N, CA, C and O atoms as a Tinker XYZ file with bonds, in Angstrom:
   464  protein
     1  N     10.945000    0.702000   13.093000    73     2
     2  CA     9.655000    0.175000   12.716000    64     1     3
     3  C      8.892000   -0.304000   13.956000    63     2     4     5
     4  O      7.663000   -0.248000   13.991000    81     3
     5  N      9.615000   -0.768000   14.957000    73     3     6
     6  CA     8.969000   -1.241000   16.182000    64     5     7
     7  C      8.182000   -0.122000   16.849000    63     6     8     9
     8  O      7.069000   -0.347000   17.326000    81     7
     9  N      8.741000    1.070000   16.888000    73     7    10
    10  CA     8.056000    2.212000   17.495000    64     9    11
    11  C      6.777000    2.525000   16.731000    63    10    12    13
    12  O      5.739000    2.797000   17.333000    81    11
    13  N      6.854000    2.485000   15.410000    73    11    14
    14  CA     5.674000    2.755000   14.580000    64    13    15
    15  C      4.599000    1.711000   14.861000    63    14    16    17
    16  O      3.441000    2.063000   15.084000    81    15
    17  N      4.973000    0.423000   14.854000    73    15    18
    18  CA     4.003000   -0.647000   15.101000    64    17    19
    19  C      3.328000   -0.464000   16.453000    63    18    20    21
    20  O      2.105000   -0.562000   16.560000    81    19
    21  N      4.119000   -0.200000   17.478000    73    19    22
    22  CA     3.562000   -0.036000   18.823000    64    21    23
    23  C      2.625000    1.163000   18.881000    63    22    24    25
    24  O      1.530000    1.073000   19.437000    81    23
    25  N      3.047000    2.273000   18.314000    73    23    26
    26  CA     2.238000    3.496000   18.352000    64    25    27
    27  C      0.923000    3.336000   17.601000    63    26    28    29
    28  O     -0.125000    3.772000   18.078000    81    27
    29  N      0.976000    2.717000   16.437000    73    27    30
    30  CA    -0.239000    2.534000   15.643000    64    29    31
    31  C     -1.183000    1.573000   16.352000    63    30    32    33
    32  O     -2.387000    1.823000   16.424000    81    31
    33  N     -0.650000    0.484000   16.872000    73    31    34
    34  CA    -1.491000   -0.507000   17.554000    64    33    35
    35  C     -2.137000    0.071000   18.807000    63    34    36    37
    36  O     -3.271000   -0.277000   19.138000    81    35
    37  N     -1.423000    0.953000   19.507000    73    35    38
    38  CA    -1.974000    1.562000   20.717000    64    37    39
    39  C     -2.753000    2.830000   20.410000    63    38    40    41
    40  O     -3.259000    3.496000   21.314000    81    39
    41  N     -2.845000    3.156000   19.124000    73    39    42
    42  CA    -3.554000    4.350000   18.664000    64    41    43
    43  C     -2.971000    5.626000   19.279000    63    42    44    45
    44  O     -3.687000    6.594000   19.536000    81    43
    45  N     -1.638000    5.602000   19.511000    73    43    46
    46  CA    -0.951000    6.775000   20.064000    64    45    47
    47  C     -0.703000    7.843000   19.015000    63    46    48    49
    48  O     -0.494000    9.009000   19.347000    81    47
    49  N     -0.726000    7.450000   17.755000    73    47    50
    50  CA    -0.428000    8.390000   16.681000    64    49    51
    51  C     -1.726000    8.869000   16.052000    63    50    52    53
    52  O     -2.523000    8.076000   15.551000    81    51
    53  N     -1.919000   10.174000   16.089000    73    51    54
    54  CA    -3.090000   10.753000   15.444000    64    53    55
    55  C     -2.652000   11.330000   14.104000    63    54    56    57
    56  O     -2.847000   12.511000   13.819000    81    55
    57  N     -2.061000   10.474000   13.303000    73    55    58
    58  CA    -1.587000   10.893000   11.990000    64    57    59
    59  C     -1.509000    9.667000   11.088000    63    58    60    61
    60  O     -1.845000    8.552000   11.489000    81    59
    61  N     -1.062000    9.902000    9.874000    73    59    62
    62  CA    -0.941000    8.833000    8.903000    64    61    63
    63  C      0.510000    8.709000    8.480000    63    62    64    65
    64  O      1.283000    9.659000    8.602000    81    63
    65  N      0.881000    7.530000    7.979000    73    63    66
    66  CA     2.254000    7.282000    7.559000    64    65    67
    67  C      2.258000    6.751000    6.136000    63    66    68    69
    68  O      1.544000    5.803000    5.811000    81    67
    69  N      3.070000    7.371000    5.298000    73    67    70
    70  CA     3.287000    6.880000    3.942000    64    69    71
    71  C      4.667000    6.234000    3.951000    63    70    72    73
    72  O      5.665000    6.884000    4.262000    81    71
    73  N      4.715000    4.965000    3.611000    73    71    74
    74  CA     5.961000    4.209000    3.638000    64    73    75
    75  C      6.476000    4.038000    2.217000    63    74    76    77
    76  O      5.913000    3.263000    1.444000    81    75
    77  N      7.557000    4.763000    1.861000    73    75    78
    78  CA     8.088000    4.623000    0.494000    64    77    79
    79  C      8.844000    3.312000    0.333000    63    78    80    81
    80  O      9.683000    2.960000    1.161000    81    79
    81  N      8.540000    2.604000   -0.729000    73    79    82
    82  CA     9.219000    1.349000   -1.049000    64    81    83
    83  C     10.070000    1.620000   -2.273000    63    82    84    85
    84  O      9.548000    1.910000   -3.350000    81    83
    85  N     11.373000    1.525000   -2.109000    73    83    86
    86  CA    12.303000    1.879000   -3.173000    64    85    87
    87  C     12.882000    0.631000   -3.826000    63    86    88    89
    88  O     12.789000   -0.469000   -3.281000    81    87
    89  N     13.467000    0.810000   -4.974000    73    87    90
    90  CA    14.158000   -0.276000   -5.660000    64    89    91
    91  C     15.518000   -0.439000   -5.000000    63    90    92    93
    92  O     16.289000    0.516000   -4.909000    81    91
    93  N     15.809000   -1.639000   -4.544000    73    91    94
    94  CA    17.021000   -1.890000   -3.768000    64    93    95
    95  C     18.293000   -1.540000   -4.534000    63    94    96    97
    96  O     19.247000   -1.037000   -3.940000    81    95
    97  N     18.326000   -1.794000   -5.836000    73    95    98
    98  CA    19.528000   -1.487000   -6.612000    64    97    99
    99  C     19.828000    0.004000   -6.592000    63    98   100   101
   100  O     20.978000    0.414000   -6.434000    81    99
   101  N     18.780000    0.815000   -6.755000    73    99   102
   102  CA    18.976000    2.275000   -6.725000    64   101   103
   103  C     19.457000    2.724000   -5.349000    63   102   104   105
   104  O     20.341000    3.572000   -5.227000    81   103
   105  N     18.859000    2.141000   -4.325000    73   103   106
   106  CA    19.232000    2.526000   -2.971000    64   105   107
   107  C     20.705000    2.204000   -2.708000    63   106   108   109
   108  O     21.438000    3.045000   -2.187000    81   107
   109  N     21.138000    1.005000   -3.061000    73   107   110
   110  CA    22.531000    0.614000   -2.827000    64   109   111
   111  C     23.488000    1.449000   -3.666000    63   110   112   113
   112  O     24.555000    1.831000   -3.186000    81   111
   113  N     23.127000    1.734000   -4.895000    73   111   114
   114  CA    23.973000    2.567000   -5.749000    64   113   115
   115  C     24.122000    3.967000   -5.151000    63   114   116   117
   116  O     25.223000    4.516000   -5.103000    81   115
   117  N     23.024000    4.524000   -4.706000    73   115   118
   118  CA    23.059000    5.844000   -4.085000    64   117   119
   119  C     23.913000    5.829000   -2.817000    63   118   120   121
   120  O     24.726000    6.727000   -2.596000    81   119
   121  N     23.726000    4.819000   -2.002000    73   119   122
   122  CA    24.488000    4.724000   -0.750000    64   121   123
   123  C     25.971000    4.514000   -0.984000    63   122   124   125
   124  O     26.785000    4.932000   -0.160000    81   123
   125  N     26.345000    3.878000   -2.086000    73   123   126
   126  CA    27.750000    3.533000   -2.324000    64   125   127
   127  C     28.655000    4.763000   -2.404000    63   126   128   129
   128  O     29.859000    4.658000   -2.170000    81   127
   129  N     28.097000    5.906000   -2.726000    73   127   130
   130  CA    28.907000    7.122000   -2.822000    64   129   131
   131  C     28.851000    7.979000   -1.558000    63   130   132   133
   132  O     29.416000    9.071000   -1.524000    81   131
   133  N     28.176000    7.492000   -0.524000    73   131   134
   134  CA    28.023000    8.267000    0.709000    64   133   135
   135  C     29.029000    7.814000    1.771000    63   134   136   137
   136  O     29.150000    6.623000    2.055000    81   135
   137  N     29.734000    8.760000    2.341000    73   135   138
   138  CA    30.748000    8.418000    3.345000    64   137   139
   139  C     30.128000    7.816000    4.609000    63   138   140   141
   140  O     30.788000    7.059000    5.321000    81   139
   141  N     28.871000    8.147000    4.889000    73   139   142
   142  CA    28.229000    7.629000    6.097000    64   141   143
   143  C     27.783000    6.177000    5.935000    63   142   144   145
   144  O     27.305000    5.568000    6.891000    81   143
   145  N     27.935000    5.622000    4.742000    73   143   146
   146  CA    27.459000    4.268000    4.483000    64   145   147
   147  C     28.611000    3.331000    4.141000    63   146   148   149
   148  O     28.615000    2.701000    3.083000    81   147
   149  N     29.574000    3.243000    5.028000    73   147   150
   150  CA    30.725000    2.387000    4.765000    64   149   151
   151  C     30.699000    1.090000    5.563000    63   150   152   153
   152  O     31.517000    0.203000    5.316000    81   151
   153  N     29.777000    0.959000    6.514000    73   151   154
   154  CA    29.731000   -0.280000    7.286000    64   153   155
   155  C     28.847000   -1.307000    6.590000    63   154   156   157
   156  O     28.036000   -0.954000    5.733000    81   155
   157  N     29.000000   -2.564000    6.953000    73   155   158
   158  CA    28.257000   -3.648000    6.299000    64   157   159
   159  C     26.755000   -3.528000    6.481000    63   158   160   161
   160  O     25.995000   -3.862000    5.572000    81   159
   161  N     26.321000   -3.063000    7.627000    73   159   162
   162  CA    24.881000   -2.961000    7.875000    64   161   163
   163  C     24.216000   -2.004000    6.883000    63   162   164   165
   164  O     23.028000   -2.129000    6.589000    81   163
   165  N     24.971000   -1.078000    6.388000    73   163   166
   166  CA    24.439000   -0.084000    5.446000    64   165   167
   167  C     24.695000   -0.453000    3.990000    63   166   168   169
   168  O     23.906000   -0.092000    3.117000    81   167
   169  N     25.775000   -1.159000    3.716000    73   167   170
   170  CA    26.175000   -1.375000    2.323000    64   169   171
   171  C     26.017000   -2.807000    1.811000    63   170   172   173
   172  O     26.074000   -3.033000    0.603000    81   171
   173  N     25.823000   -3.759000    2.690000    73   171   174
   174  CA    25.682000   -5.151000    2.265000    64   173   175
   175  C     24.304000   -5.387000    1.636000    63   174   176   177
   176  O     23.287000   -5.178000    2.296000    81   175
   177  N     24.257000   -5.820000    0.371000    73   175   178
   178  CA    22.953000   -6.064000   -0.264000    64   177   179
   179  C     22.079000   -7.032000    0.531000    63   178   180   181
   180  O     20.873000   -6.814000    0.649000    81   179
   181  N     22.664000   -8.090000    1.075000    73   179   182
   182  CA    21.875000   -9.060000    1.829000    64   181   183
   183  C     21.287000   -8.435000    3.089000    63   182   184   185
   184  O     20.099000   -8.595000    3.370000    81   183
   185  N     22.102000   -7.736000    3.833000    73   183   186
   186  CA    21.617000   -7.120000    5.078000    64   185   187
   187  C     20.557000   -6.063000    4.774000    63   186   188   189
   188  O     19.512000   -6.026000    5.423000    81   187
   189  N     20.823000   -5.211000    3.797000    73   187   190
   190  CA    19.865000   -4.160000    3.448000    64   189   191
   191  C     18.556000   -4.773000    2.951000    63   190   192   193
   192  O     17.475000   -4.321000    3.326000    81   191
   193  N     18.656000   -5.798000    2.111000    73   191   194
   194  CA    17.439000   -6.467000    1.603000    64   193   195
   195  C     16.649000   -7.109000    2.743000    63   194   196   197
   196  O     15.425000   -6.994000    2.802000    81   195
   197  N     17.353000   -7.779000    3.635000    73   195   198
   198  CA    16.670000   -8.407000    4.775000    64   197   199
   199  C     15.960000   -7.362000    5.631000    63   198   200   201
   200  O     14.814000   -7.557000    6.036000    81   199
   201  N     16.638000   -6.263000    5.902000    73   199   202
   202  CA    16.027000   -5.178000    6.690000    64   201   203
   203  C     14.792000   -4.620000    5.988000    63   202   204   205
   204  O     13.741000   -4.445000    6.604000    81   203
   205  N     14.933000   -4.343000    4.695000    73   203   206
   206  CA    13.813000   -3.786000    3.940000    64   205   207
   207  C     12.645000   -4.763000    3.854000    63   206   208   209
   208  O     11.486000   -4.359000    3.949000    81   207
   209  N     12.947000   -6.041000    3.675000    73   207   210
   210  CA    11.879000   -7.044000    3.633000    64   209   211
   211  C     11.120000   -7.118000    4.951000    63   210   212   213
   212  O      9.893000   -7.219000    4.959000    81   211
   213  N     11.851000   -7.067000    6.069000    73   211   214
   214  CA    11.187000   -7.070000    7.382000    64   213   215
   215  C     10.306000   -5.821000    7.540000    63   214   216   217
   216  O      9.168000   -5.906000    8.002000    81   215
   217  N     10.847000   -4.676000    7.151000    73   215   218
   218  CA    10.062000   -3.441000    7.239000    64   217   219
   219  C      8.824000   -3.515000    6.355000    63   218   220   221
   220  O      7.733000   -3.131000    6.776000    81   219
   221  N      8.992000   -4.009000    5.133000    73   219   222
   222  CA     7.870000   -4.099000    4.208000    64   221   223
   223  C      6.800000   -5.063000    4.727000    63   222   224   225
   224  O      5.608000   -4.773000    4.628000    81   223
   225  N      7.213000   -6.193000    5.274000    73   223   226
   226  CA     6.253000   -7.133000    5.863000    64   225   227
   227  C      5.472000   -6.455000    6.989000    63   226   228   229
   228  O      4.255000   -6.608000    7.093000    81   227
   229  N      6.178000   -5.712000    7.821000    73   227   230
   230  CA     5.519000   -4.998000    8.920000    64   229   231
   231  C      4.526000   -3.973000    8.397000    63   230   232   233
   232  O      3.404000   -3.867000    8.893000    81   231
   233  N      4.953000   -3.216000    7.388000    73   231   234
   234  CA     4.084000   -2.186000    6.820000    64   233   235
   235  C      2.839000   -2.809000    6.196000    63   234   236   237
   236  O      1.729000   -2.316000    6.397000    81   235
   237  N      3.019000   -3.885000    5.443000    73   235   238
   238  CA     1.870000   -4.535000    4.799000    64   237   239
   239  C      0.913000   -5.111000    5.844000    63   238   240   241
   240  O     -0.305000   -5.049000    5.676000    81   239
   241  N      1.457000   -5.664000    6.907000    73   239   242
   242  CA     0.629000   -6.188000    7.993000    64   241   243
   243  C     -0.131000   -5.056000    8.690000    63   242   244   245
   244  O     -1.325000   -5.178000    8.963000    81   243
   245  N      0.562000   -3.967000    8.971000    73   243   246
   246  CA    -0.098000   -2.810000    9.591000    64   245   247
   247  C     -1.151000   -2.227000    8.660000    63   246   248   249
   248  O     -2.219000   -1.811000    9.109000    81   247
   249  N     -0.851000   -2.194000    7.356000    73   247   250
   250  CA    -1.806000   -1.664000    6.390000    64   249   251
   251  C     -3.095000   -2.484000    6.365000    63   250   252   253
   252  O     -4.179000   -1.930000    6.185000    81   251
   253  N     -2.982000   -3.800000    6.544000    73   251   254
   254  CA    -4.180000   -4.653000    6.598000    64   253   255
   255  C     -5.072000   -4.279000    7.777000    63   254   256   257
   256  O     -6.297000   -4.240000    7.659000    81   255
   257  N     -4.441000   -4.005000    8.910000    73   255   258
   258  CA    -5.191000   -3.713000   10.131000    64   257   259
   259  C     -5.554000   -2.240000   10.294000    63   258   260   261
   260  O     -6.543000   -1.903000   10.946000    81   259
   261  N     -4.753000   -1.373000    9.700000    73   259   262
   262  CA    -4.963000    0.073000    9.842000    64   261   263
   263  C     -4.824000    0.768000    8.485000    63   262   264   265
   264  O     -3.916000    1.579000    8.300000    81   263
   265  N     -5.709000    0.462000    7.539000    73   263   266
   266  CA    -5.566000    1.035000    6.198000    64   265   267
   267  C     -5.719000    2.558000    6.166000    63   266   268   269
   268  O     -5.283000    3.203000    5.212000    81   267
   269  N     -6.330000    3.129000    7.191000    73   267   270
   270  CA    -6.479000    4.583000    7.239000    64   269   271
   271  C     -5.262000    5.271000    7.854000    63   270   272   273
   272  O     -5.194000    6.500000    7.884000    81   271
   273  N     -4.296000    4.482000    8.348000    73   271   274
   274  CA    -3.105000    5.051000    8.988000    64   273   275
   275  C     -1.821000    4.801000    8.203000    63   274   276   277
   276  O     -0.881000    5.591000    8.287000    81   275
   277  N     -1.774000    3.710000    7.441000    73   275   278
   278  CA    -0.545000    3.296000    6.761000    64   277   279
   279  C     -0.793000    3.170000    5.264000    63   278   280   281
   280  O     -1.749000    2.521000    4.839000    81   279
   281  N      0.075000    3.796000    4.465000    73   279   282
   282  CA    -0.034000    3.696000    3.015000    64   281   283
   283  C      1.327000    3.303000    2.438000    63   282   284   285
   284  O      2.248000    4.121000    2.424000    81   283
   285  N      1.466000    2.063000    1.961000    73   283   286
   286  CA     2.698000    1.723000    1.251000    64   285   287
   287  C      2.709000    2.445000   -0.099000    63   286   288   289
   288  O      1.674000    2.539000   -0.759000    81   287
   289  N      3.845000    2.941000   -0.500000    73   287   290
   290  CA     3.944000    3.687000   -1.759000    64   289   291
   291  C      5.176000    3.215000   -2.513000    63   290   292   293
   292  O      6.306000    3.457000   -2.087000    81   291
   293  N      4.955000    2.540000   -3.633000    73   291   294
   294  CA     6.070000    2.068000   -4.446000    64   293   295
   295  C      6.620000    3.205000   -5.303000    63   294   296   297
   296  O      5.872000    3.939000   -5.949000    81   295
   297  N      7.932000    3.330000   -5.290000    73   295   298
   298  CA     8.601000    4.346000   -6.084000    64   297   299
   299  C      8.221000    4.225000   -7.562000    63   298   300   301
   300  O      7.984000    5.227000   -8.237000    81   299
   301  N      8.167000    2.968000   -8.058000    73   299   302
   302  CA     7.846000    2.745000   -9.467000    64   301   303
   303  C      6.468000    3.296000   -9.812000    63   302   304   305
   304  O      6.286000    3.893000  -10.874000    81   303
   305  N      5.500000    3.101000   -8.926000    73   303   306
   306  CA     4.148000    3.601000   -9.176000    64   305   307
   307  C      4.135000    5.127000   -9.249000    63   306   308   309
   308  O      3.488000    5.714000  -10.116000    81   307
   309  N      4.851000    5.748000   -8.338000    73   307   310
   310  CA     4.918000    7.205000   -8.329000    64   309   311
   311  C      5.609000    7.727000   -9.587000    63   310   312   313
   312  O      5.220000    8.759000  -10.134000    81   311
   313  N      6.632000    7.012000  -10.038000    73   311   314
   314  CA     7.352000    7.418000  -11.246000    64   313   315
   315  C      6.514000    7.252000  -12.503000    63   314   316   317
   316  O      6.505000    8.118000  -13.377000    81   315
   317  N      5.809000    6.126000  -12.583000    73   315   318
   318  CA     5.061000    5.824000  -13.803000    64   317   319
   319  C      3.705000    6.507000  -13.879000    63   318   320   321
   320  O      3.240000    6.843000  -14.968000    81   319
   321  N      3.073000    6.714000  -12.744000    73   319   322
   322  CA     1.732000    7.315000  -12.681000    64   321   323
   323  C      1.694000    8.446000  -11.648000    63   322   324   325
   324  O      0.957000    8.360000  -10.666000    81   323
   325  N      2.484000    9.503000  -11.862000    73   323   326
   326  CA     2.580000   10.533000  -10.833000    64   325   327
   327  C      1.249000   11.213000  -10.498000    63   326   328   329
   328  O      0.986000   11.490000   -9.327000    81   327
   329  N      0.420000   11.484000  -11.480000    73   327   330
   330  CA    -0.845000   12.168000  -11.213000    64   329   331
   331  C     -1.776000   11.280000  -10.386000    63   330   332   333
   332  O     -2.362000   11.725000   -9.399000    81   331
   333  N     -1.901000   10.034000  -10.799000    73   331   334
   334  CA    -2.772000    9.098000  -10.085000    64   333   335
   335  C     -2.280000    8.862000   -8.659000    63   334   336   337
   336  O     -3.077000    8.830000   -7.722000    81   335
   337  N     -0.972000    8.699000   -8.497000    73   335   338
   338  CA    -0.435000    8.426000   -7.164000    64   337   339
   339  C     -0.556000    9.649000   -6.251000    63   338   340   341
   340  O     -0.859000    9.511000   -5.065000    81   339
   341  N     -0.324000   10.830000   -6.792000    73   339   342
   342  CA    -0.488000   12.036000   -5.973000    64   341   343
   343  C     -1.953000   12.198000   -5.563000    63   342   344   345
   344  O     -2.239000   12.603000   -4.437000    81   343
   345  N     -2.879000   11.882000   -6.471000    73   343   346
   346  CA    -4.300000   11.896000   -6.097000    64   345   347
   347  C     -4.558000   10.948000   -4.928000    63   346   348   349
   348  O     -5.267000   11.294000   -3.983000    81   347
   349  N     -3.974000    9.746000   -5.000000    73   347   350
   350  CA    -4.164000    8.769000   -3.922000    64   349   351
   351  C     -3.546000    9.250000   -2.616000    63   350   352   353
   352  O     -4.129000    9.069000   -1.547000    81   351
   353  N     -2.371000    9.860000   -2.699000    73   351   354
   354  CA    -1.706000   10.379000   -1.492000    64   353   355
   355  C     -2.552000   11.476000   -0.846000    63   354   356   357
   356  O     -2.782000   11.456000    0.363000    81   355
   357  N     -3.012000   12.429000   -1.653000    73   355   358
   358  CA    -3.834000   13.513000   -1.108000    64   357   359
   359  C     -5.128000   12.971000   -0.507000    63   358   360   361
   360  O     -5.562000   13.423000    0.553000    81   359
   361  N     -5.738000   12.009000   -1.180000    73   359   362
   362  CA    -6.960000   11.390000   -0.662000    64   361   363
   363  C     -6.684000   10.678000    0.657000    63   362   364   365
   364  O     -7.446000   10.822000    1.613000    81   363
   365  N     -5.608000    9.916000    0.712000    73   363   366
   366  CA    -5.218000    9.198000    1.930000    64   365   367
   367  C     -5.015000   10.169000    3.095000    63   366   368   369
   368  O     -5.406000    9.879000    4.225000    81   367
   369  N     -4.408000   11.308000    2.817000    73   367   370
   370  CA    -4.127000   12.301000    3.854000    64   369   371
   371  C     -5.317000   13.220000    4.139000    63   370   372   373
   372  O     -5.269000   14.050000    5.046000    81   371
   373  N     -6.384000   13.059000    3.353000    73   371   374
   374  CA    -7.566000   13.885000    3.560000    64   373   375
   375  C     -7.360000   15.328000    3.131000    63   374   376   377
   376  O     -7.949000   16.244000    3.705000    81   375
   377  N     -6.524000   15.525000    2.122000    73   375   378
   378  CA    -6.220000   16.870000    1.646000    64   377   379
   379  C     -6.908000   17.122000    0.310000    63   378   380   381
   380  O     -7.092000   16.197000   -0.482000    81   379
   381  N     -7.288000   18.373000    0.058000    73   379   382
   382  CA    -7.878000   18.686000   -1.253000    64   381   383
   383  C     -6.796000   18.713000   -2.327000    63   382   384   385
   384  O     -5.616000   18.909000   -2.033000    81   383
   385  N     -7.206000   18.516000   -3.555000    73   383   386
   386  CA    -6.269000   18.603000   -4.682000    64   385   387
   387  C     -5.643000   19.995000   -4.706000    63   386   388   389
   388  O     -6.268000   20.974000   -4.296000    81   387
   389  N     -4.423000   20.073000   -5.180000    73   387   390
   390  CA    -3.710000   21.339000   -5.194000    64   389   391
   391  C     -3.297000   21.706000   -6.620000    63   390   392   393
   392  O     -2.576000   20.950000   -7.272000    81   391
   393  N     -3.753000   22.864000   -7.105000    73   391   394
   394  CA    -3.328000   23.313000   -8.434000    64   393   395
   395  C     -1.804000   23.495000   -8.529000    63   394   396   397
   396  O     -1.224000   23.305000   -9.598000    81   395
   397  N     -1.161000   23.859000   -7.419000    73   395   398
   398  CA     0.295000   24.020000   -7.430000    64   397   399
   399  C      0.998000   22.684000   -7.644000    63   398   400   401
   400  O      1.980000   22.607000   -8.382000    81   399
   401  N      0.501000   21.645000   -7.004000    73   399   402
   402  CA     1.086000   20.311000   -7.191000    64   401   403
   403  C      0.824000   19.829000   -8.613000    63   402   404   405
   404  O      1.700000   19.247000   -9.252000    81   403
   405  N     -0.379000   20.074000   -9.098000    73   403   406
   406  CA    -0.735000   19.699000  -10.475000    64   405   407
   407  C      0.241000   20.362000  -11.456000    63   406   408   409
   408  O      0.757000   19.711000  -12.365000    81   407
   409  N      0.480000   21.626000  -11.267000    73   407   410
   410  CA     1.389000   22.376000  -12.149000    64   409   411
   411  C      2.814000   21.844000  -12.021000    63   410   412   413
   412  O      3.522000   21.706000  -13.019000    81   411
   413  N      3.231000   21.548000  -10.798000    73   411   414
   414  CA     4.569000   20.991000  -10.580000    64   413   415
   415  C      4.729000   19.683000  -11.347000    63   414   416   417
   416  O      5.737000   19.481000  -12.024000    81   415
   417  N      3.754000   18.806000  -11.248000    73   415   418
   418  CA     3.829000   17.531000  -11.962000    64   417   419
   419  C      3.860000   17.742000  -13.473000    63   418   420   421
   420  O      4.574000   17.039000  -14.188000    81   419
   421  N      3.097000   18.698000  -13.948000    73   419   422
   422  CA     3.077000   18.990000  -15.388000    64   421   423
   423  C      4.442000   19.487000  -15.885000    63   422   424   425
   424  O      4.846000   19.186000  -17.008000    81   423
   425  N      5.137000   20.239000  -15.049000    73   423   426
   426  CA     6.395000   20.838000  -15.487000    64   425   427
   427  C      7.633000   20.024000  -15.095000    63   426   428   429
   428  O      8.724000   20.278000  -15.606000    81   427
   429  N      7.477000   19.058000  -14.202000    73   427   430
   430  CA     8.635000   18.302000  -13.726000    64   429   431
   431  C      8.587000   16.806000  -14.032000    63   430   432   433
   432  O      9.474000   16.061000  -13.614000    81   431
   433  N      7.576000   16.366000  -14.747000    73   431   434
   434  CA     7.523000   14.965000  -15.171000    64   433   435
   435  C      7.310000   14.940000  -16.678000    63   434   436   437
   436  O      7.009000   15.961000  -17.297000    81   435
   437  N      7.469000   13.787000  -17.238000    73   435   438
   438  CA     7.313000   13.657000  -18.679000    64   437   439
   439  C      5.954000   13.042000  -19.016000    63   438   440   441
   440  O      5.840000   12.258000  -19.959000    81   439
   441  N      4.947000   13.391000  -18.262000    73   439   442
   442  CA     3.602000   12.884000  -18.489000    64   441   443
   443  C      2.591000   13.989000  -18.181000    63   442   444   445
   444  O      2.934000   15.023000  -17.608000    81   443
   445  N      1.365000   13.754000  -18.566000    73   443   446
   446  CA     0.285000   14.685000  -18.256000    64   445   447
   447  C     -0.828000   13.906000  -17.583000    63   446   448   449
   448  O     -0.792000   12.677000  -17.534000    81   447
   449  N     -1.806000   14.609000  -17.072000    73   447   450
   450  CA    -2.917000   13.935000  -16.409000    64   449   451
   451  C     -3.593000   12.937000  -17.356000    63   450   452   453
   452  O     -4.040000   11.877000  -16.917000    81   451
   453  N     -3.669000   13.259000  -18.620000    73   451   454
   454  CA    -4.308000   12.352000  -19.578000    64   453   455
   455  C     -3.405000   11.187000  -19.956000    63   454   456   457
   456  O     -3.832000   10.277000  -20.667000    81   455
   457  N     -2.138000   11.207000  -19.479000    73   455   458
   458  CA    -1.222000   10.123000  -19.776000    64   457   459
   459  C     -0.462000   10.264000  -21.082000    63   458   460   461
   460  O      0.300000    9.376000  -21.465000    81   459
   461  N     -0.668000   11.366000  -21.755000    73   459   462
   462  CA    -0.008000   11.572000  -23.054000    64   461   463
   463  C      1.269000   12.362000  -22.873000    63   462   464
   464  O      1.968000   12.638000  -23.848000    81   463
C-alpha cells in the first residue's frame, strides 16, 4: 500500500485503482484451506483484520484526495447490485458500457437490470 500511496501522491501512476474490500470471514475461511497460508501473518484473524483496516484507511484517505484515481469497492455491493456497481466501475474507468458484460451479468447472477 505504501508504494500505491507514494505513486498516487507523486502522480507517477497514469491509471486508476479499484480496491476490493472483502468480508474478513470469507477471506479467512478461503485462506484456511490454502497451503501457502499457514503462518500467523496470513491466518491470524487479528493480524489480518489489522492489516486490512490499515489498508482500508489508506484507501479511503487516498480516495478523498484522489477520487478520480482510487475507487473502493465493497464485495457486498457488487454481489447485491451487480448491474449498478459494474456501471460505476465502467464509469470510473472511463469505459463505455459493454453488451457482453451486460449479458454475462444476466446469465451469471440471480438478478436483472430492473432488479427483478
